[in-house]
Biopython code that builds the backbone (N, CA, C, O; Angstrom):
import numpy as np
from Bio.PDB.StructureBuilder import StructureBuilder

atoms = [
    (1, "UNK", "N", (-115.855, 21.109, -57.648)),
    (1, "UNK", "CA", (-116.821, 19.880, -57.873)),
    (1, "UNK", "C", (-116.402, 18.572, -57.551)),
    (1, "UNK", "O", (-117.160, 17.755, -57.027)),
    (2, "UNK", "N", (-115.022, 18.298, -57.895)),
    (2, "UNK", "CA", (-114.660, 17.030, -57.719)),
    (2, "UNK", "C", (-114.286, 16.778, -56.176)),
    (2, "UNK", "O", (-114.226, 15.626, -55.746)),
    (3, "UNK", "N", (-114.059, 17.798, -55.430)),
    (3, "UNK", "CA", (-113.992, 17.702, -53.827)),
    (3, "UNK", "C", (-115.281, 17.314, -53.358)),
    (3, "UNK", "O", (-115.360, 16.371, -52.570)),
    (4, "UNK", "N", (-116.285, 17.909, -53.734)),
    (4, "UNK", "CA", (-117.720, 17.857, -53.244)),
    (4, "UNK", "C", (-118.318, 16.121, -53.512)),
    (4, "UNK", "O", (-119.054, 15.455, -52.784)),
    (5, "UNK", "N", (-117.762, 15.804, -54.653)),
    (5, "UNK", "CA", (-118.127, 14.337, -55.061)),
    (5, "UNK", "C", (-117.455, 13.502, -54.093)),
    (5, "UNK", "O", (-118.161, 12.804, -53.365)),
    (6, "UNK", "N", (-116.207, 13.466, -53.974)),
    (6, "UNK", "CA", (-115.420, 12.943, -52.991)),
    (6, "UNK", "C", (-115.897, 12.869, -51.742)),
    (6, "UNK", "O", (-116.119, 11.818, -51.140)),
    (7, "UNK", "N", (-116.082, 14.089, -51.285)),
    (7, "UNK", "CA", (-116.677, 14.264, -49.880)),
    (7, "UNK", "C", (-118.210, 13.608, -49.603)),
    (7, "UNK", "O", (-118.539, 13.179, -48.497)),
    (8, "UNK", "N", (-118.933, 13.601, -50.573)),
    (8, "UNK", "CA", (-120.081, 12.818, -50.791)),
    (8, "UNK", "C", (-120.143, 11.308, -50.669)),
    (8, "UNK", "O", (-120.946, 10.645, -50.013)),
    (9, "UNK", "N", (-119.133, 10.891, -51.432)),
    (9, "UNK", "CA", (-118.925, 9.500, -51.460)),
    (9, "UNK", "C", (-118.453, 8.867, -50.185)),
    (9, "UNK", "O", (-118.845, 7.774, -49.777)),
    (10, "UNK", "N", (-117.467, 9.741, -49.513)),
    (10, "UNK", "CA", (-116.983, 9.324, -48.193)),
    (10, "UNK", "C", (-118.034, 9.391, -47.198)),
    (10, "UNK", "O", (-118.155, 8.506, -46.351)),
    (11, "UNK", "N", (-118.743, 10.324, -47.255)),
    (11, "UNK", "CA", (-119.942, 10.284, -46.230)),
    (11, "UNK", "C", (-120.945, 9.359, -46.389)),
    (11, "UNK", "O", (-121.547, 8.882, -45.427)),
    (12, "UNK", "N", (-121.211, 9.013, -47.757)),
    (12, "UNK", "CA", (-122.219, 7.714, -47.931)),
    (12, "UNK", "C", (-121.547, 6.435, -47.418)),
    (12, "UNK", "O", (-122.244, 5.540, -46.939)),
    (13, "UNK", "N", (-120.097, 6.310, -47.509)),
    (13, "UNK", "CA", (-119.579, 5.071, -47.161)),
    (13, "UNK", "C", (-119.671, 4.858, -45.712)),
    (13, "UNK", "O", (-119.947, 3.767, -45.214)),
    (14, "UNK", "N", (-119.399, 6.083, -44.957)),
    (14, "UNK", "CA", (-119.160, 6.405, -43.758)),
    (14, "UNK", "C", (-120.736, 6.050, -43.081)),
    (14, "UNK", "O", (-120.837, 5.295, -42.115)),
    (15, "UNK", "N", (-121.834, 6.648, -43.676)),
    (15, "UNK", "CA", (-123.137, 6.222, -43.128)),
    (15, "UNK", "C", (-123.451, 4.642, -43.436)),
    (15, "UNK", "O", (-124.105, 3.934, -42.670)),
    (16, "UNK", "N", (-122.937, 4.242, -44.557)),
    (16, "UNK", "CA", (-123.232, 2.739, -44.762)),
    (16, "UNK", "C", (-122.718, 1.956, -43.581)),
    (16, "UNK", "O", (-123.411, 1.172, -42.932)),
    (17, "UNK", "N", (-121.358, 2.248, -43.336)),
    (17, "UNK", "CA", (-120.769, 1.390, -42.274)),
    (17, "UNK", "C", (-121.423, 1.427, -40.736)),
    (17, "UNK", "O", (-121.530, 0.491, -39.944)),
    (18, "UNK", "N", (-121.828, 2.839, -40.576)),
    (18, "UNK", "CA", (-122.590, 2.900, -39.372)),
    (18, "UNK", "C", (-123.870, 2.153, -39.220)),
    (18, "UNK", "O", (-124.140, 1.554, -38.179)),
    (19, "UNK", "N", (-124.625, 2.186, -40.213)),
    (19, "UNK", "CA", (-125.765, 1.519, -40.562)),
    (19, "UNK", "C", (-125.512, 0.021, -40.145)),
    (19, "UNK", "O", (-126.220, -0.554, -39.319)),
    (20, "UNK", "N", (-124.498, -0.532, -40.753)),
    (20, "UNK", "CA", (-124.293, -1.962, -40.667)),
    (20, "UNK", "C", (-123.812, -2.134, -39.152)),
    (20, "UNK", "O", (-124.187, -3.146, -38.561)),
    (21, "UNK", "N", (-123.123, -1.342, -38.584)),
    (21, "UNK", "CA", (-122.778, -1.511, -37.082)),
    (21, "UNK", "C", (-123.884, -1.435, -36.281)),
    (21, "UNK", "O", (-123.815, -2.025, -35.203)),
    (22, "UNK", "N", (-124.986, -0.789, -36.582)),
    (22, "UNK", "CA", (-126.140, -0.654, -35.755)),
    (22, "UNK", "C", (-127.128, -1.760, -35.901)),
    (22, "UNK", "O", (-127.911, -2.096, -35.013)),
    (23, "UNK", "N", (-127.034, -2.329, -37.136)),
    (23, "UNK", "CA", (-128.030, -3.554, -37.506)),
    (23, "UNK", "C", (-127.242, -4.720, -37.042)),
    (23, "UNK", "O", (-127.887, -5.752, -36.861)),
    (24, "UNK", "N", (-125.788, -4.752, -36.783)),
    (24, "UNK", "CA", (-124.911, -5.720, -36.188)),
    (24, "UNK", "C", (-124.968, -6.917, -37.335)),
    (24, "UNK", "O", (-124.879, -8.111, -37.052)),
    (25, "UNK", "N", (-125.111, -6.458, -38.518)),
    (25, "UNK", "CA", (-124.945, -7.315, -39.700)),
    (25, "UNK", "C", (-123.888, -6.852, -40.591)),
    (25, "UNK", "O", (-124.141, -6.274, -41.648)),
    (26, "UNK", "N", (-122.589, -7.122, -40.141)),
    (26, "UNK", "CA", (-121.407, -6.557, -40.952)),
    (26, "UNK", "C", (-121.476, -7.164, -42.409)),
    (26, "UNK", "O", (-121.393, -6.521, -43.455)),
    (27, "UNK", "N", (-121.638, -8.482, -42.278)),
    (27, "UNK", "CA", (-121.271, -9.017, -43.585)),
    (27, "UNK", "C", (-122.683, -9.451, -44.422)),
    (27, "UNK", "O", (-123.511, -10.232, -43.951)),
    (28, "UNK", "N", (-122.773, -8.964, -45.416)),
    (28, "UNK", "CA", (-124.313, -9.150, -46.180)),
    (28, "UNK", "C", (-124.343, -10.470, -47.155)),
    (28, "UNK", "O", (-125.400, -10.936, -47.582)),
    (29, "UNK", "N", (-123.086, -10.997, -47.445)),
    (29, "UNK", "CA", (-122.976, -12.230, -48.124)),
    (29, "UNK", "C", (-121.817, -13.182, -48.046)),
    (29, "UNK", "O", (-120.769, -12.747, -47.570)),
    (30, "UNK", "N", (-121.857, -14.051, -48.332)),
    (30, "UNK", "CA", (-120.783, -15.103, -48.176)),
    (30, "UNK", "C", (-119.462, -14.492, -48.838)),
    (30, "UNK", "O", (-118.382, -14.779, -48.323)),
    (31, "UNK", "N", (-119.505, -13.669, -49.949)),
    (31, "UNK", "CA", (-118.321, -13.258, -50.510)),
    (31, "UNK", "C", (-117.774, -12.025, -49.530)),
    (31, "UNK", "O", (-116.646, -11.586, -49.757)),
    (32, "UNK", "N", (-118.451, -11.541, -48.595)),
    (32, "UNK", "CA", (-117.794, -10.558, -47.902)),
    (32, "UNK", "C", (-117.083, -11.335, -46.569)),
    (32, "UNK", "O", (-116.172, -10.832, -45.910)),
    (33, "UNK", "N", (-117.651, -12.582, -46.325)),
    (33, "UNK", "CA", (-116.985, -13.353, -45.056)),
    (33, "UNK", "C", (-115.639, -13.843, -45.657)),
    (33, "UNK", "O", (-114.588, -13.789, -45.016)),
    (34, "UNK", "N", (-115.741, -14.383, -47.076)),
    (34, "UNK", "CA", (-114.586, -14.826, -47.674)),
    (34, "UNK", "C", (-113.413, -13.810, -47.989)),
    (34, "UNK", "O", (-112.228, -14.094, -47.809)),
    (35, "UNK", "N", (-113.861, -12.603, -48.475)),
    (35, "UNK", "CA", (-112.877, -11.609, -48.773)),
    (35, "UNK", "C", (-112.055, -11.252, -47.422)),
    (35, "UNK", "O", (-110.832, -11.116, -47.409)),
    (36, "UNK", "N", (-112.945, -11.111, -46.216)),
    (36, "UNK", "CA", (-112.601, -10.823, -44.867)),
    (36, "UNK", "C", (-111.697, -11.801, -44.541)),
    (36, "UNK", "O", (-110.619, -11.404, -44.099)),
    (37, "UNK", "N", (-111.873, -12.995, -44.651)),
    (37, "UNK", "CA", (-111.012, -14.020, -44.271)),
    (37, "UNK", "C", (-109.719, -14.034, -45.078)),
    (37, "UNK", "O", (-108.680, -14.180, -44.435)),
    (38, "UNK", "N", (-109.648, -13.907, -46.353)),
    (38, "UNK", "CA", (-108.512, -13.856, -47.018)),
    (38, "UNK", "C", (-107.761, -12.642, -46.611)),
    (38, "UNK", "O", (-106.532, -12.693, -46.570)),
    (39, "UNK", "N", (-108.369, -11.609, -46.324)),
    (39, "UNK", "CA", (-107.550, -10.553, -46.161)),
    (39, "UNK", "C", (-106.715, -10.637, -44.885)),
    (39, "UNK", "O", (-105.595, -10.129, -44.822)),
    (40, "UNK", "N", (-107.351, -11.363, -43.754)),
    (40, "UNK", "CA", (-106.638, -11.485, -42.397)),
    (40, "UNK", "C", (-105.766, -12.622, -42.566)),
    (40, "UNK", "O", (-104.845, -12.737, -41.758)),
    (41, "UNK", "N", (-105.917, -13.590, -43.596)),
    (41, "UNK", "CA", (-104.888, -14.677, -43.658)),
    (41, "UNK", "C", (-103.636, -14.042, -44.357)),
    (41, "UNK", "O", (-102.506, -14.373, -43.999)),
    (42, "UNK", "N", (-103.856, -13.068, -45.421)),
    (42, "UNK", "CA", (-102.665, -12.313, -45.968)),
    (42, "UNK", "C", (-101.895, -11.414, -44.742)),
    (42, "UNK", "O", (-100.681, -11.322, -44.555)),
    (43, "UNK", "N", (-102.743, -10.927, -44.146)),
    (43, "UNK", "CA", (-102.151, -9.963, -43.076)),
    (43, "UNK", "C", (-101.174, -10.743, -42.022)),
    (43, "UNK", "O", (-100.051, -10.390, -41.661)),
    (44, "UNK", "N", (-101.921, -11.917, -41.625)),
    (44, "UNK", "CA", (-101.223, -12.860, -40.822)),
    (44, "UNK", "C", (-99.944, -13.357, -41.437)),
    (44, "UNK", "O", (-98.959, -13.520, -40.718)),
    (45, "UNK", "N", (-99.906, -13.593, -42.659)),
    (45, "UNK", "CA", (-98.822, -14.226, -43.599)),
    (45, "UNK", "C", (-97.494, -13.086, -43.570)),
    (45, "UNK", "O", (-96.285, -13.299, -43.474)),
    (46, "UNK", "N", (-98.151, -11.987, -43.678)),
    (46, "UNK", "CA", (-97.096, -10.898, -43.740)),
    (46, "UNK", "C", (-96.563, -10.610, -42.530)),
    (46, "UNK", "O", (-95.365, -10.332, -42.486)),
    (47, "UNK", "N", (-97.334, -10.621, -41.350)),
    (47, "UNK", "CA", (-96.652, -10.457, -39.976)),
    (47, "UNK", "C", (-95.850, -11.669, -39.571)),
    (47, "UNK", "O", (-94.897, -11.528, -38.805)),
    (48, "UNK", "N", (-96.177, -12.819, -40.031)),
    (48, "UNK", "CA", (-95.406, -14.094, -39.909)),
    (48, "UNK", "C", (-94.073, -13.877, -40.386)),
    (48, "UNK", "O", (-93.166, -14.062, -39.575)),
    (49, "UNK", "N", (-93.746, -13.471, -41.704)),
    (49, "UNK", "CA", (-92.624, -13.590, -42.452)),
    (49, "UNK", "C", (-91.932, -12.126, -41.707)),
    (49, "UNK", "O", (-90.704, -12.040, -41.690)),
    (50, "UNK", "N", (-92.586, -11.252, -41.240)),
    (50, "UNK", "CA", (-91.764, -10.092, -40.846)),
    (50, "UNK", "C", (-91.206, -10.529, -39.168)),
    (50, "UNK", "O", (-90.169, -10.091, -38.669)),
    (51, "UNK", "N", (-91.942, -11.257, -38.647)),
    (51, "UNK", "CA", (-91.528, -12.068, -37.454)),
    (51, "UNK", "C", (-90.124, -12.940, -37.698)),
    (51, "UNK", "O", (-89.095, -12.858, -37.028)),
    (52, "UNK", "N", (-90.360, -13.736, -38.768)),
    (52, "UNK", "CA", (-89.184, -14.455, -39.225)),
    (52, "UNK", "C", (-87.871, -13.695, -39.646)),
    (52, "UNK", "O", (-86.744, -14.141, -39.432)),
    (53, "UNK", "N", (-88.112, -12.628, -40.200)),
    (53, "UNK", "CA", (-86.916, -11.933, -40.534)),
    (53, "UNK", "C", (-86.478, -11.143, -39.196)),
    (53, "UNK", "O", (-85.281, -10.858, -39.181)),
    (54, "UNK", "N", (-87.087, -10.812, -38.278)),
    (54, "UNK", "CA", (-86.755, -10.162, -37.070)),
    (54, "UNK", "C", (-85.933, -11.321, -36.047)),
    (54, "UNK", "O", (-84.860, -11.082, -35.493)),
    (55, "UNK", "N", (-86.473, -12.240, -35.970)),
    (55, "UNK", "CA", (-85.963, -13.560, -35.432)),
    (55, "UNK", "C", (-84.488, -13.975, -35.918)),
    (55, "UNK", "O", (-83.553, -14.354, -35.212)),
    (56, "UNK", "N", (-84.528, -13.804, -37.282)),
    (56, "UNK", "CA", (-83.348, -14.079, -38.009)),
    (56, "UNK", "C", (-82.215, -13.095, -37.734)),
    (56, "UNK", "O", (-81.039, -13.345, -37.469)),
    (57, "UNK", "N", (-82.719, -12.136, -37.834)),
    (57, "UNK", "CA", (-81.692, -11.076, -37.689)),
    (57, "UNK", "C", (-81.065, -10.768, -36.193)),
    (57, "UNK", "O", (-79.950, -10.268, -36.039)),
    (58, "UNK", "N", (-81.944, -11.140, -35.121)),
    (58, "UNK", "CA", (-81.510, -10.903, -33.846)),
    (58, "UNK", "C", (-80.651, -12.190, -33.657)),
    (58, "UNK", "O", (-79.597, -12.104, -33.027)),
    (59, "UNK", "N", (-80.978, -13.135, -34.071)),
    (59, "UNK", "CA", (-80.306, -14.446, -33.774)),
    (59, "UNK", "C", (-79.043, -14.537, -34.465)),
    (59, "UNK", "O", (-78.114, -14.999, -33.801)),
    (60, "UNK", "N", (-78.807, -14.193, -35.662)),
    (60, "UNK", "CA", (-77.782, -14.083, -36.451)),
    (60, "UNK", "C", (-76.804, -13.025, -35.899)),
    (60, "UNK", "O", (-75.596, -13.260, -35.942)),
    (61, "UNK", "N", (-77.278, -11.850, -35.373)),
    (61, "UNK", "CA", (-76.495, -10.853, -34.772)),
    (61, "UNK", "C", (-75.758, -11.188, -33.694)),
    (61, "UNK", "O", (-74.565, -10.958, -33.495)),
    (62, "UNK", "N", (-76.846, -11.963, -32.744)),
    (62, "UNK", "CA", (-76.216, -12.258, -31.490)),
    (62, "UNK", "C", (-75.101, -13.408, -31.690)),
    (62, "UNK", "O", (-74.030, -13.295, -31.093)),
    (63, "UNK", "N", (-75.298, -14.287, -32.358)),
    (63, "UNK", "CA", (-74.444, -15.401, -32.290)),
    (63, "UNK", "C", (-72.934, -14.959, -33.213)),
    (63, "UNK", "O", (-71.822, -15.396, -32.915)),
    (64, "UNK", "N", (-73.127, -14.298, -34.015)),
    (64, "UNK", "CA", (-71.936, -13.765, -34.742)),
    (64, "UNK", "C", (-71.138, -12.748, -34.369)),
    (64, "UNK", "O", (-69.920, -12.780, -34.545)),
    (65, "UNK", "N", (-71.739, -11.797, -33.842)),
    (65, "UNK", "CA", (-70.949, -10.627, -33.339)),
    (65, "UNK", "C", (-70.372, -10.569, -32.034)),
    (65, "UNK", "O", (-69.372, -9.912, -31.744)),
    (66, "UNK", "N", (-71.174, -11.423, -31.105)),
    (66, "UNK", "CA", (-70.824, -11.264, -29.823)),
    (66, "UNK", "C", (-69.992, -12.664, -29.298)),
    (66, "UNK", "O", (-69.637, -12.855, -28.134)),
    (67, "UNK", "N", (-69.811, -13.419, -30.231)),
    (67, "UNK", "CA", (-69.137, -14.849, -29.788)),
    (67, "UNK", "C", (-67.759, -14.609, -29.548)),
    (67, "UNK", "O", (-67.188, -13.951, -30.417)),
    (68, "UNK", "N", (-67.209, -14.922, -28.744)),
    (68, "UNK", "CA", (-65.693, -14.660, -28.262)),
    (68, "UNK", "C", (-64.932, -15.969, -28.799)),
    (68, "UNK", "O", (-63.755, -15.828, -29.130)),
    (69, "UNK", "N", (-65.422, -17.004, -28.886)),
    (69, "UNK", "CA", (-64.783, -18.404, -29.503)),
    (69, "UNK", "C", (-64.334, -18.243, -30.889)),
    (69, "UNK", "O", (-65.118, -17.509, -31.490)),
    (70, "UNK", "N", (-63.530, -18.584, -31.497)),
    (70, "UNK", "CA", (-63.144, -18.556, -32.885)),
    (70, "UNK", "C", (-63.555, -20.242, -33.352)),
    (70, "UNK", "O", (-63.445, -21.289, -32.715)),
    (71, "UNK", "N", (-64.042, -19.974, -34.677)),
    (71, "UNK", "CA", (-64.532, -21.005, -35.340)),
    (71, "UNK", "C", (-63.359, -22.152, -35.551)),
    (71, "UNK", "O", (-62.162, -21.908, -35.699)),
    (72, "UNK", "N", (-63.947, -23.395, -35.531)),
    (72, "UNK", "CA", (-62.375, -24.224, -35.513)),
    (72, "UNK", "C", (-62.407, -24.625, -37.034)),
    (72, "UNK", "O", (-63.336, -24.839, -37.813)),
    (73, "UNK", "N", (-60.879, -24.648, -37.175)),
    (73, "UNK", "CA", (-60.612, -24.748, -38.546)),
    (73, "UNK", "C", (-61.258, -25.864, -39.500)),
    (73, "UNK", "O", (-61.812, -26.792, -38.910)),
    (74, "UNK", "N", (-61.255, -25.888, -40.796)),
    (74, "UNK", "CA", (-62.099, -26.656, -41.561)),
    (74, "UNK", "C", (-60.991, -27.849, -41.730)),
    (74, "UNK", "O", (-59.859, -27.615, -42.154)),
    (75, "UNK", "N", (-61.402, -29.042, -41.383)),
    (75, "UNK", "CA", (-60.743, -30.175, -41.732)),
    (75, "UNK", "C", (-61.359, -31.217, -42.778)),
    (75, "UNK", "O", (-62.581, -31.230, -42.921)),
    (76, "UNK", "N", (-60.581, -32.061, -43.487)),
    (76, "UNK", "CA", (-60.963, -32.969, -44.308)),
    (76, "UNK", "C", (-61.774, -34.072, -43.482)),
    (76, "UNK", "O", (-61.363, -34.573, -42.435)),
    (77, "UNK", "N", (-63.040, -34.387, -44.135)),
    (77, "UNK", "CA", (-63.802, -35.524, -43.362)),
    (77, "UNK", "C", (-64.049, -36.355, -44.311)),
    (77, "UNK", "O", (-64.359, -35.996, -45.447)),
    (78, "UNK", "N", (-63.920, -37.729, -43.882)),
    (78, "UNK", "CA", (-64.343, -38.731, -44.777)),
    (78, "UNK", "C", (-63.158, -39.624, -45.195)),
    (78, "UNK", "O", (-62.148, -39.572, -44.493)),
    (79, "UNK", "N", (-63.180, -40.443, -46.272)),
    (79, "UNK", "CA", (-62.107, -41.236, -46.587)),
    (79, "UNK", "C", (-61.552, -40.976, -47.965)),
    (79, "UNK", "O", (-62.379, -40.677, -48.827)),
    (80, "UNK", "N", (-60.251, -41.045, -48.317)),
    (80, "UNK", "CA", (-60.014, -40.868, -49.647)),
    (80, "UNK", "C", (-60.179, -41.995, -50.556)),
    (80, "UNK", "O", (-59.785, -43.133, -50.304)),
    (81, "UNK", "N", (-60.793, -41.627, -51.650)),
    (81, "UNK", "CA", (-60.896, -42.907, -52.480)),
    (81, "UNK", "C", (-59.630, -43.255, -53.404)),
    (81, "UNK", "O", (-59.532, -42.703, -54.500)),
    (82, "UNK", "N", (-58.813, -44.025, -53.033)),
    (82, "UNK", "CA", (-57.441, -44.319, -53.602)),
    (82, "UNK", "C", (-57.602, -45.077, -54.907)),
    (82, "UNK", "O", (-56.606, -45.243, -55.610)),
    (83, "UNK", "N", (-58.820, -45.564, -55.295)),
    (83, "UNK", "CA", (-59.058, -46.046, -56.676)),
    (83, "UNK", "C", (-59.208, -44.917, -57.752)),
    (83, "UNK", "O", (-59.191, -45.255, -58.936)),
    (84, "UNK", "N", (-59.351, -43.631, -57.425)),
    (84, "UNK", "CA", (-59.391, -42.752, -58.268)),
    (84, "UNK", "C", (-57.751, -42.195, -58.560)),
    (84, "UNK", "O", (-57.477, -41.453, -59.503)),
    (85, "UNK", "N", (-56.801, -42.673, -57.625)),
    (85, "UNK", "CA", (-55.535, -41.978, -57.963)),
    (85, "UNK", "C", (-54.840, -42.859, -59.114)),
    (85, "UNK", "O", (-54.842, -44.083, -59.245)),
    (86, "UNK", "N", (-54.194, -41.779, -59.977)),
    (86, "UNK", "CA", (-53.489, -42.561, -61.086)),
    (86, "UNK", "C", (-52.404, -43.794, -60.989)),
    (86, "UNK", "O", (-51.946, -44.296, -62.016)),
]
sb = StructureBuilder()
sb.init_structure("model")
sb.init_model(0)
sb.init_chain("A")
sb.init_seg("    ")
for serial, (resi, resn, name, xyz) in enumerate(atoms, 1):
    if name == "N":
        sb.init_residue(resn, " ", resi, " ")
    sb.init_atom(name, np.array(xyz, "f"), 0.0, 1.0, " ", f" {name:<3s}", serial, name[0])
structure = sb.get_structure()
């Protein structure tokens, strides 16, 4: 019985979508438009973050692993404050 109810609900939703496509009125209210916009902004932000991770991985991997030159040794930069000496 539950399978028939789920099947009937899916069929009803599919028919509703087909009716909306045929009438060329996908959004019935302003809330539909707002949720659609928020959904695509969210998807865009997720894709942008994934792109940043991929770029960071590729840039970090190519600069660190393939580099043949050694890093220069750290040296002291600045001026000693002799007033602090005992």
